[in-house]
C-alpha positions in Angstrom: 16.6 18.6 -15.2 19.1 16.3 -14.2 19.4 12.3 -14.2 17.9 12.4 -11.1 15.1 14.3 -11.6 14.4 12.3 -14.8 14.9 9.0 -12.8 12.2 10.1 -10.5 9.8 11.3 -12.1 9.7 7.8 -14.1 9.4 6.5 -10.6 6.4 8.6 -9.9 5.0 8.1 -13.3 5.4 4.0 -12.3 3.8 4.3 -9.0 0.8 7.1 -9.9 0.3 4.1 -13.2 0.1 1.4 -10.2 -2.0 2.9 -8.1 -5.0 3.4 -11.2 -4.4 0.1 -11.7 -5.1 -1.3 -8.7 -8.8 0.5 -8.4 -9.6 0.2 -12.0 -9.1 -3.4 -12.9 -11.8 -5.4 -12.2 -9.9 -8.3 -11.0 -8.6 -9.1 -7.6 -5.4 -10.9 -9.1 -4.4 -8.5 -11.4 -5.6 -5.9 -8.5 -3.1 -7.4 -6.3 -0.5 -7.4 -9.2 -0.4 -3.9 -9.8 -0.1 -3.0 -6.1 2.9 -5.1 -5.5 4.3 -3.1 -8.6 3.0 0.0 -6.6 4.8 -0.8 -3.0 7.8 -1.6 -5.3 8.2 1.0 -6.9 7.9 3.2 -3.8 11.0 1.1 -2.7 12.1 2.6 -5.7 11.7 6.0 -4.6 13.0 5.0 -1.3 16.3 4.0 -2.9 17.0 7.3 -5.0 16.8 9.1 -1.4 19.8 7.2 -0.4 17.1 5.4 2.4 18.8 1.7 1.6 16.9 0.3 5.3 13.1 2.0 4.7 13.2 0.2 0.7 14.5 -3.5 2.0 11.5 -3.1 4.5 9.3 -1.5 2.3 9.9 -4.6 -0.5 10.3 -7.0 2.2 7.3 -6.0 4.7 4.7 -4.5 2.6 5.1 -5.7 -1.6 5.9 -9.5 0.3 2.8 -9.3 3.0 0.4 -7.7 0.7 1.5 -10.4 -1.8 1.0 -13.8 1.1 -1.9 -11.6 1.7 -4.0 -11.8 -1.1 -2.7 -14.7 -2.2 -4.3 -16.6 0.8 -7.2 -14.0 0.5 -7.8 -15.9 -3.5 -7.0 -19.4 -2.0 -9.1 -19.8 1.0 -12.5 -17.7 -0.2 -14.6 -18.0 -4.0 -13.2 -15.1 -5.5 -13.3 -15.8 -9.1 -17.3 -17.6 -8.8 -18.7 -13.7 -7.0 -19.5 -12.2 -10.0 -18.3 -8.4 -9.9 -20.3 -5.1 -9.4 -18.6 -2.7 -11.0 -21.7 -0.1 -11.2 -23.6 0.9 -8.1 -25.3 4.1 -6.4 -22.5 5.3 -4.2 -20.7 6.1 -7.9 -21.2 10.1 -8.0 -20.6 10.3 -4.4 -17.2 9.0 -4.7 -15.9 10.8 -7.8 -16.9 13.8 -5.7 -15.2 12.8 -2.5 -11.7 11.3 -5.1 -12.0 14.9 -7.2 -12.4 17.0 -3.6 -9.7 15.0 -2.1 -7.7 15.1 -4.9 -8.1 19.4 -4.9 -7.2 19.1 -1.0 -4.1 17.5 -2.0 -2.6 19.7 -5.2 -3.9 22.6 -2.8 -1.0 21.9 0.2 1.5 20.8 -2.3 1.6 24.2 -3.3 0.5 25.9 -0.5 3.8 24.6 1.6 7.1 26.6 1.9 8.9 23.3 0.7 12.4 23.1 2.9 15.5 23.2 0.5 18.4 20.9 0.7 20.9 21.1 3.6 24.8 21.2 2.4 25.7 18.6 4.6 23.2 14.9 5.2 21.1 14.7 8.8 22.0 12.3 10.8 19.2 9.4 12.0 19.4 8.1 15.0 18.4 4.7 14.5 18.4 3.9 18.6 16.7 6.1 18.9 14.1 4.9 16.2 14.4 1.1 18.3 12.9 2.5 21.6 10.1 4.3 20.1 9.1 1.3 17.9 9.6 -1.0 21.1 8.5 1.2 23.6 6.0 3.5 22.8 4.1 1.3 19.4 4.9 -2.2 20.6 1.0 -2.3 21.8 -0.9 -0.8 18.7 1.9 -3.6 16.5 0.2 -6.4 18.5 -3.2 -5.1 18.4 -2.9 -4.1 14.9 -1.5 -8.5 14.4 -4.1 -9.7 16.6 -6.6 -7.9 13.5 -4.9 -9.3 11.0 -4.7 -12.7 13.0 -8.5 -12.7 13.2 -9.3 -11.8 10.0 -7.1 -14.6 8.0 -8.7 -16.8 11.0 -11.7 -15.7 10.3 -11.4 -16.3 6.0 -10.5 -19.9 6.8 -13.4 -20.7 9.3 -15.6 -18.9 6.5 -13.9 -20.8 3.4 -14.4 -24.4 5.1 -18.4 -23.7 5.5 -18.8 -22.6 3.0 -16.8 -25.9 1.6 -19.1 -28.5 4.0 -22.1 -26.8 2.8 -21.8 -28.2 -1.0 -21.1 -31.7 0.6 
C-alpha cells in the first residue's frame, strides 16, 4: 500500500464520518458544521486527484455557500425554539430505503469494470467546459439561482410576520 492510498483512505473515512455526522446529529448547527467538514474533505479528495480547480470550486461554492445559507437559515428562523421530532412513522421505511440504496451502490462498485490508470495524463479542454456551462447550462443555472432567491425572500417574509404577530 502506497502513501497516496493511505491518504486517500484517511480522507475517505473523514468524508464518511462527516456525512454520518450530518444525519446523526439532532442540532441544525452541528449538522451544518458536519456538512461543511464533509465538503472540505471532498475538496481534499479533489486535491489528491490533482484537480486543484475543482477543489477550489468545492471550497468556495459548496462549503462557503452551505455555511452562509445555513447561517441565514439559523438567523432568520426560530430553529432553536422548535422541538425536534426524531421518531416518526416513516423510520422503518427510511431504513429499508437506505439499506437498499446501500446494497445497490455496493453491488455497482463490485460489478463495474473500472479502467486502469493511463500512462500519460489526459488533457482537459477548459474552453469546451466553459462553452458548455455558459451556452448549454445557462438557463438551468439561472433557474436554480431564482429558486434559491425566492426561498431566501420567503424565509425573510416568514420571519418578519412571526415577529410582528408576537408583538
